[in-house]
N, C-alpha and C positions, 0 to 999 in steps of 0.2 A: 167517257168525258173525266171522270175523278180519276181512276185507274194510269188515264195517262200523266195527270201531272202528281200527283202519286207513284208512281214510277221516278219521277223526274226529281221531286225530295226523297225522293231516297235515295239517287244517285244521289246528290249531293251531301246526303249527312250521314251516308255508310259506304263509302268511297275506298274504303280497305272493303270489302265485303263485294265489292262489285267487282273488283278487280281479282279476286281467287274464286275458279269454278267451284269448288267444293260450295264455300261459302254461301256462295248465292242460290245453288243447289238445295243447299241446307235452309236457308233464309226462304224461298218460294213454296218447300215442303212443310211450312209450317206454319202456312200463311193457311189453308184449311182450316187447322182445329183453333187456329185464334177468332178466324172468323165463326165456327162454331160453339166457342166460350162464348163470341161477344154479336152474335145477329143483326145489331142496331149501328155496328160501327160499317162507317162508310169501306171500300176496297184501300183508299189511303192509310186510313188508319192502323188495317191489318197490316200492308204494308211496314209499315216504318215501325208497329209494336213487333214485328218480324226482325227488320234491322236491330232493334235495340236488344233483343235477347238473343242474338246471335252474337252480337257486343260484348255482353255479359258473360257467356257462356267462353265465348276466345278470351275474355279477363281471366275468368277464374281459372283456365288452364294454363294459362302462364306461371310462371315461377314469381316467385317475390325477391323483387329488388334489394339489394343489398344496401343497406344505410351507408350515407355518407360519413356518418359519426362511428370512429369503431366503442363495438360494446364492452373491452376488455380495460376499460380507462385503471384500470389498478394495477394492470401488468408497468405501464407507463412507470405509473408512479413508486413499484418498486426497481423498478432501473433507475429513477431518480436518488433511490436512497442506495443503492450497491457503493460498498465500498474497493477502492481500487484494490490491486491484488498487489505488496511489491516486487518492485524491479529483481530480476534476475541480474547473480553476480558477472559481471562481464571479467574477463580476467583469465586468464591461471590459478589452479591450485597447485600447491607443493604434494606431490605424492612421495610418497615412502622410498625410500629408496632402495632397491632390488637389490638384494645382495648373486653376485655373481656367480657361479658352478666352477666349483673345484677343477684345475686342470690335473691330469695325471703328476703332474710334476710336483706339482701343490701337495696330494694324496700322500704321495712317496714320503716328503721333506718330513713331513707329520709323524709319518710312522715312525722312522727312523728317528725323531723328536720325541717322541713315547718310546723309544728304546732306551734310550741315553745313547744311540749313536750322532758322532760327528759325524756331519760332512766333508 
């Protein structure tokens, strides 16, 4: 009779283990070892202890949840202390005048003047 009430209590307390075939099998396989460790326990107590151990094992296998509070608060503080960069100047800048290349007629005029010839 204690087995039936223990199973019912196990189903109520550990529904996630009942829903997973592998976890239920793991809990079931633990009952023999728990009963050997504690021969004075009733079957219902053995079942609940198996459920407790399986739940603890599952919790230990999960990755830790990230904390809601950001761990790098100094980064935010440094960001508040930043000075803004100066704005870039808008508009056009004056460029140096580009010297136009000489045309052939200008070259000939320059040579004539160098020789003292009049055009």
